[in-house]
Each structure stands twice: as C-alpha cells, then as structure tokens.
N, C-alpha and C positions, 0 to 999 in steps of 0.2 A: 515357652520357644527362647531357644538359643540365639547366642549373638548372629555365628554363625546360618539358621536357617533366617532369619530376618534381614539378613542382607542378600541371601542368595534373594528372597520375594523382592529386595525393592534393585535389586541385578535384571529379574525379568520383567518387572513394571520398566525399568530403563531400555531394554531390548523392545518393547512392545511401543513406547513412545520414538525411539528412534528409526523404530519401522514404518510408523507413519509419517513421522517427518522426512524421511527417504520418500517415499513414495508418493507422497504430494509433488517436493521439489522436481521428480522426475516426472511426471505427469503434467506438470506445467512448463518444466523444458520441453517438451513436446508437443503439447498444446496453448502456450502463453500467449501466442499469438489469435490463435483461435478461440482464447478462453475472451480476450479483449473482442473479438468481434462478438461473440456472442451476444458479451452483455449491452454492447453501443447500439445492437439493432434489435435486437430482442426485447426492450423497453418499454414499445411503445404505447402500452396501455399498464394495469397492474396486476392484469392478468399475464401476460407475456413477461413481463416483470420477474414471477412467482416463479413462472418456469424455467426461466434463464439462470435465476438464483441456484434453485434445486438442479440441474443440470452440471451447471459449473463445480456445484459443490460435492456432487458425485464422482466429477472426471476429476479432481482434486482429493478428495478426500478430506475437506477440510473446511469446514465454517466460517472459521478467523481465514484464512486466505481470503475466502470470498468480499468476505467484510469489509477487510483492509483493501483488495480490488476495487469493490463499491465505493467508499469512502474515496478512493482515488481521483475516478469518474465523477465524482462530485464537486471534488476542491475545481478538475480542470473542466468545473461547467460541459459536461460531456451529459451528463445524470441529474436530474433535479433530486431534489431531498425526497420526494414522494416515490419517483421511481427506485431510487436507494431502497428504503420501507420496504416494496414491493420484494425486491430481488433480496433482502435481508429474509424476507418471510419467508420465501423461497429454500433460502440457506438453510432453514432450519429442520424445513423437511427432507431436503437433500442430504442432511446429517444423519439420520434416522437411516441410512441404506446400511453404512460402518458397522453400526451394532446389529443387521440383520447378516451381513455377510460374516462376522465372527460368532453369530448364532447359529448359521448353518453348517460353517464348515470346519469354526475352530473349535467346538468341542464336541463336534460326534463323529471325527478320523482323525486316524494316528497320523500325525502331521510331520513327524516325523519322518515318513517312508516317502511325505509328498517335499518335506523343508532341502532334504539336504540335496534329490539331482538337482532341483530349482536353484540351490546355489552354485553347480558346477555349471547349468546354462549361463548363469548370472555373469561369471568369474568369463565366460570365453566370449559372451554380448562386449565385456568390458574391453576386449583385446579388436575390437574392430573400431577400423578408418572413421564408418559413417556417425555422425554426432548422435542421429537417429536412435543407432542400435546401444552405445552407448547409455541414455535416455533411459531406453528398455530395459539395458539390462540393469541401470540402477533403480530401476520401480520395479524389478523382478525381489532383488535386494532387499526391498524398502516391502515386499508383499513377504518373504522369506520369513526377514526378521520379524514382520507383526506377527506372525502365525507361531512362528518358536516361542515368541515371548507370551501368546498366550498359554501357547502350551506348556511351555514351565513355570509358568505363572496355578496354573491349574494344577500340575503335578506338586508343587510347594504347597500349595492349599490342603491337597487330601494327604499330601504327608505332614501336616501339621494335626490335624484329626482334629478343626476346629470344632464339630459336633459333640468331643468330648472333651473339650476345654469347659472347666468350671465357668471362669472368670468370665469367658467371652459369652456363654449361651448364657451364665447369669446375666451378662447387662440388655443383649435381645432379648431373652423372656421378662423381663424387669419394663422393657419401656412398653412391650405388648402391652402391658396392663395398664397404661397410662392414657389409651384412647386416642385422640385426637390430639392429643399435646407429643404421644410418639411418631407422626406423621410430623408434627413442626419438626422436632429436635431432627431425625433422619433426611429432613428437606435441607435442614441446616448445616446440614453433616457432609452430605453430599455436594452442596456449594463452598463449602470450606476445602473440600478435597480437591475438588475441581479444581480453585483458585491455587491451591498450592501444586499441585500437577502439570495443570495448566493444560488439561488434555479429558475431554470428556469422555475422548473413548476408551483412555487408561481407565477412567471412573467407571465406565460401562462394564469393561470386564469386570472388575472386580465383583461391582453387583454379581453379576450373573452368576460367578465364582460362589458368592456366598449364600444364592439362593439357591442353586443346584444341588450346593453340600447340604443345605437344612439348618442352617447359622440362621437366615434372616426370611421372613416369610416375603409372602408375594406383595404384604399392604407395605411393609419397611424398603423393600426392593425398588417400589416406583416411589416410596416417596424420595429416596437418593437418587433414578432416575429423574423426577424435578427439582431436587436439588444443584444435578449437574447441570440443566438447564440454565439455572442462575447464573452459575460458578462460571459457564463458559464466558456471558455477556460482562461478569463484573469484570472480567479480566482486561478486555477490549476496552472497557473503560476508564482501566488505570491506567493501559496504554496512551489512550485518547488524551487526558491530563495534560500534556503540554501541546498538543497538536492543535491544527487549527479550529472555528467554529465549526465550521461543515462535517470535519471529524467528529466532533467531541456531540455532535447534534447525530449523527447516525448511528454512534454506539449506543446513545443512551437511547434513542430509540427501539435500536433490540432489547436492551435492558426492561425498557417500559413492556412491549410486546409481552415477555418471557412473563414479567412479572404477574400482569394480569390475566393470562392464560394460568400460572398457578393460583392465582384466589379465584375463578371461576372452577377449574378442579378441583381445590378441593372443597367444594361446596356438594360435590356430586361424587365426590372420591371412590366410596365403597359401588356406588349403583356401577359409576363409568366402569371401574376393575373387574365389576362382574358381567357387563356385556363384553368386554376384551375378552375372557379368560373363556368364556362361552364360546367367542369365535374361532379360540385357538383349541378347544375343545381340552383346558386345564382346570379341573377341580380346586379351587383357594385350600377348600381342607384336606386335599390330598394328603397323603402320609407318604414324605419321599425315598424315608428308607423299606417300604415294600413296592411302591411303585415307581420299576427302571425306567419306568416313560416317563415319569415325571417330570424329572433334574431337567428333558429337554423341550416339555410343554412350556416350563414355568418359562426358560429361559426365550422362546416363542410368543410366550404371552406379556413378558417385560419389553421383547422390540415390540410387539401388535399397539401396547401401551405408549410407547414412544412414537410410533409413527401416527398412531389414531391422536392420540394428545397435539400433535403439532399439525395435522389435516385439518382436527377443527378448531385451533386455536386462526389458522389462515381463515376458515371460512368465516367465521365470526368477524376479524377485524381488517378482512381485506376490505370491505365498504366503508370503514373508516379512517384508512388513510393519510385524506384533507387534515382529519381532526388530529391525528397524530401529526401528521406536521408543525402544526397550527400550536398542538402541547409544546414541543422539544425547541422549535423558535420560541416560544414564550419564556421557558425555562431558561434555553440559553440563547440569553440576546448575540446578537452579531456587536464587534465593539465600534464604537463611531471613530475612533484616535486612529492616528495617521498608523500605518503599519507599513512603513518604509523601511524600520528599522529590523522588519523579521522577515525568513521566507514562507513562504503564501501556500506552498503546494506539500512543502516536505512537511511531513509529519513530524512531531518530537515522539519519544519514545523507543519503544522498537521498531525495527527496520520490520517490513514486507517480506514476503519471497522475495528472492533476487530477480527474478525475470520480470515478477509486477513491479516492482518498486523502478525501475524504467521509464514507467507511465510518466510516476510523481514527479522524477529528476528532469525530463523532458518537459513538462509544465511549467517548473520553475527554469529552467534554460531561457524558455521563451519569454517568462515574465521578464526574466535578466535584462533579456535584449530591448525589451520595452520599456525598460525604467531605463537602460542606454540612455534609448533614444528620447525619452524627456529632459536627461540631464542635458542632452546635447541642443536641445529645443532651448534652455536656459541661456545658451553663449550667444546670439542674436539678442534676446533683449539686455542683457548684461550691457551689451554692445551700443544699444539704444540711450541707457542711462545718465542722465544728468544730475539727479538728484541725488547726493552725499548719501542719504538714511537709507534711500531705496538701492544705491550702488552697493554699500557694505553688504545690506540684507542678501540681497538677489548672490552676492561672491559669498558668503559663509553658507549660501541653501547646497550653493554649487562644492564648497568645501566637504559639506556633509554626502552628499550625495555621491563622491568618490569614498569616502569614507565604509561607505555603505558596500558600494562595491568589493570595496576589498576583500570587506567579511562574505560577502555571497559569493565570493569565489572560492574563498578557502571554505566556506559550509556545504556549497555544493560537492565542490573537489571534495573532501571528507567524506558526504554522502555516498557518493560512486564510487569512491575503494573500500568503502564498506559492503557496498552490496557484489563489489567485485569477490569478495571474498567468500561467496556461496556458490553456488553448482550455476554455471551458467554456461549458454551455448556457445559456441562460436561466432555467433553473428554478434550474439551481446554484449560477448567481450570487445568486438571491433567499435561496436558502438557507445560501448563508454571510453573507449581510448577516443572518437570523435567527440563525443559531448566534454571531453577534459581538455581538450583544444576548444572547442567552442568558448569553454567559457572565460580560458584564458582570454583568448581576444577580443570578448565582450569587455574583460576589464579594462586592456590595452584600448577600447573605443574609449573609456569614461576618462583612462590616463590624457589621452588626447583632447578631452572636453575639459579637462580640469586645466591642462596647460595653456589652450584657448583662453579658459579665463584669467587664467595668470597674467599672459600677455594683453589683454584688454586690461587689467588691475595696475598692470606696470605701465600702460600708455595712458590711462586714467593717474593717475599720481604724475608723471611728469608733464602731464597736458599738451599732450601731444595731440594734431590734428592732421585727419587722414583728406587726402584731396575727396573729390565728389567721386571723379573717374577710379582711385582706390577704393570708396565706400563700395561704388556698384559692383567690384570686381572680387570683393570681400562678401558680397551678399549673395553673389550668383555663385562664389564656388560652396558655400554654405546650402543653397537651393540643390546642388548636387549630391553633399553631403548626406541630406534630408532623404534625397532620391534614394541613397544606396541605403539608407538606415532602411527607410521603408521596405525594401525591395526585401531586405536580409528579413525582417520578420515575417514578411509573406512567406518567405523560404522556410523559415522554421518552424510555419505554422502550419504549411502544405503536406499534408500528411499521404495523400493522393497521386505527388511527385508531378503536378500539372502545373507547376510556375517554373520556367524557361532560365538555370542560372545564367546563361550566356546575355540576360539581360542585365544581370549585376556587372558581369565584366564588361561589356558597353561602357556602362555607368565611371565604373572604375578607369577604363580607359579616358575617358574625357574626361575626368579628374585631374589623370597622369599629364593628358597634354595640356590640359589649363593651365597649372602649375608652371609647366615646363617655359609657356608664352610670358604667364607673367612674371616669371623669374628673369626672362630676357628683356622684356619691358623695362624691369625695376631697376636694372642698371641702366639704363637710356637713361630714365625719368631723373635719377638722381643725378648724373653726367648734367641732364639740361634744365640741373637746381627747379626742378618742379617739386621737389619737397627733401630735406633734409636726407643726410645719409641713418642716421638712428631713427628716423621717422620709415624709412627702407625696410631698416633692421625688424622692427617690430612687425613693419606688415609683411613680411616675408615670414615671421616666424608663426602667423597667423597663417600661413597659406600653407605652410610645411605641413602645422600638426592638420590640417584638411586633407594636404597627400595621404599621410599613415592613418589618418582614422577612415581613408579609404580603402586602405590597404588591408585592413584589419576588419573590415566589413566584409571583403571580399574572400577573405583567410574562411573568417566564419560559413559563408557561404561554402567554400570548398570543403571545411572539416564535415558539414551538416550532408552536402550531398553525396562525398569520396568521388570527387569529382576534381582533375586539376586544373583549371581556370585558367591560371596565368604560367609563365615561361620563367 
C-alpha cells in the first residue's frame, strides 16, 4: 500500500464523516423544535420513550445527538432518568436505519450518476432566502458527500485488491483459526476503531467493504459490528467525564445496555447469525468470488444482524429499566456538597449539536436567575443581624455569590459563543443574542445585591441607625424588588408565553415612583433634623440600588420576550 493510496482512503473516510455531520446538523436545523416536542411529549411510558428515541435518531441520523439531547432533558428535569434510558434504547434501534440506507443504495448503484446532480440542486437551494430551503440544501450536500465518500471508499478498497494482499489475508485467515477468541479480537478492534474515528457509521461502511470483497467472513464482520456498538458508547462516556451527575448516569446506562447485549449475543453467536443469514437468504459458507449476488446479501446480513440484535436487546431489557436506573445511580452517586461553584446544566467536554445546545443554555440561565434571587434574599437578612460573627459570615457569603455570578456570566457567554460558531437558524441566532443580554443583566442584578450588602456593611461599621420610618420604607422597596425578581423568574421559565410581561412593567414603575417619593422625603427629613446627612446618604444608596435592580430585572424580561416595555 502506497502513501498516496492510504491518504486517499483516509480522505474518503473523512468525506463520509463530513457528509454524516452535515446531514445531521441540517436536519436538526429543520426539525430542532419538533425534536424537542417529540421527546418531551412521547415519553409517558417506556414504550413511547423507545419509539420517540428511534424516531428522533432516524430523523437526525445520529444516536449521539439523540443521547446528548436526552441528557439535556434529564438535566432540565423534563425527563426522568428512567425515561431517558428508554429513549437511549430507542436510539440504538434508530441508528440501524443508516446502515440499511448505505447497504441499499451505497453499494448497489452508480452513485456518481446521482451525487453530482444533487450537488447542483444543493448549491441552488443555498442561494434561496428561505432558511428552510438553505437547510434543506445543506441536507442534500451532506447526503451527497456521504454517498460520494462511500463510493470513493469502495473504489479505493477495490483498487487496493485486499483479497490478494498476503499480509492482510494472513491476518484475517489466522484469526479464523482462533475460534471464539477471534470474535473477541474483532469486537475489540471494532470498538477501538469507532472510538478513534468517533463514527460508528464510518466503521460500518468499512466493515461492509471488508465483507463484500471477501477479506473478512460474516462472523468477523458481525464481531466488528458488535465492537462498533460498544465504541460509540465509550465516546459519549469520555465526553461526560466532566459533566454533571445526570449526564454521566445517562452515558453509563448506554454503555451497560450495549455491554449486556454483547455478553448474551456471544453465548448464542453462531446460532443467532445462522437465523439472521437464513432470513436474508445468505449462506455463510458461500464463495463470494463465484457468487456475484453474495456480496450484496452479506451486507444485508450485516444490517439485519445489527437491527435484530438491537431489537432483541431492547425487548429483553425494556422490562428492567427501573433496575438499570438503580444500578447507574448506585455506581455514580450524586454529590452531596454545595455545587454553587459550578454550572448545573451545561455539561463539560464536547458541545452537543448547536441547535440542541440552546436548551442547556436556557436552563442554565434560568438557574442563574434563581441564584441571583437567592443572593438578593441574603440582603434583608444581613440588614437585621446584630451579632458580629454572624454578620461577617453572611457578608462573606454574599461576596462569594458575587464572584460566582461573575464566573457564571463568563462561562455561559463562552458556551453561547461556541454554540454560535455552528450551523444555526436565524431564530436561534436571535435567541443567542437575547441570551447574552439576559446573562449580562442578571449579573448586574448580582452586582446591585453586592452593592446593597456593602452599604449595609458600611452602616454597620459606622453604627448608623435608621429611624423606624426609614426601616419600613427599605423593607417595602425590598418587597417590590422581590416581586420583580419572582416575576422575572416566572417569565424566564414560561415556555408557553402565558405570563404577561406587563406585570413586570407595573412592578418596575411602582419601584421607580416609590424611589422618587423617598428621594423627595429624604431631603425634607434631613432638613427637619430627623436624622443626620450621612445617614440620609446611606439610606438613599440602598434605595437607589433597589431602583437599579428593578431596571435590570425589566431588562431581562425585555431581552427574553423580545418586547420593548419601557421608553
């Protein structure tokens, strides 16, 4: 094998993988909202969960994308872990559809006759103004690249003449003499290759080529298929290492599910293969060089095994989903320590597909708003404290929250910027701009809370005392601010747009009018010697920070609803 031949082979593989990626992203742009609706509504029980997982995976042509979306729903408390496991089981069934498409079209037609006209159609669609037309054009591009990659991969494999390569044939022939150990070797090889390439579809295509050219027999090919099933789950587990507990549990359940399937299928390996081959009319002992139809049937046998294996695995394990949930929860225990210093919904590692990552960002922003509201709740508590140790402890905690808010703003913004680098619909791009404004305003709310705490700290150290009337006024405006933050959270969590944003505007106007009234009264009270000038300054600093907090809260509402409420 020359260097040029090897690089051409790698290029063909890269073309196939690029086509799969482009197809998946384009389909998600076209149906992203629909996919979320399917997963959120069709998981009422384990069977509908399996169906929804299979449908979504068939639509996006990627079990990894479905798994990532499912984990996002678990993090967002929209799906339980048991529901997520059923969806992942369905994803295993859905991913077999791609192999059938490759077997039916990729190896039986002269793809160059179809692919290049499709490229022409795709480039025309890319100039349309309609986002849907452009996304459909991207899908056709991906489809064309996928099958062009398969065609060139097959042509290069034929040109390499592997059946007459002594080194290659010696390896495969020698392994056949090892019996059961041969299956284990090829199972591990399939898993390792899938981990390296990070695409089970690409390795499936290579497996079909090896079997259809007579290099590998049906048993070695199916062992590679089993390895691909394991390899694709290990990739998601590596990605989930730095993620939260729910993400790691979902990824681990996928791995355990496929490992269990491999274990039981190895016990009935030859018998199961014989049944599958009989169903598609393929004789495992057939000589591919003398039977031209055998090369097509062996690919059908590989796909049939892949589908039958995953269907049987699901039918066996669907009754043990609660047990699965207990096992993964036992293996990966939830952290009991305070997780205030980390994001909850945005997982570490690789990004999920751009359209679907917005769900994670939305839940993280909602949690950020909840944390800002919690921080505000500390301020009235600090105002009431008289014990020095308790005062210092709570003030330090508020300082800590202010630092956390700064970090959260940066981390969420960085995540959104990475998401924006992917293929996005115009609506999603607008959504990201709104999200960036939201996190900036929420961080400003935290700044206002910290400024109030600093003002109270200054008052405490200078031993200033407010009059009963001042205390009542401060508590009242704090109640208004608390209402504003509560209403802001309701709007951020309102996915059906049932909460009227004008309620927030009314609260904001009430805060502004009350601040103006107190400002006028303060001047009169200082002149009347009800309290000294410095106490009046401290008092009005608290009131002004409350008014700013109200402004930031209404800005968050405006950014989220994309409705201008103030002038």
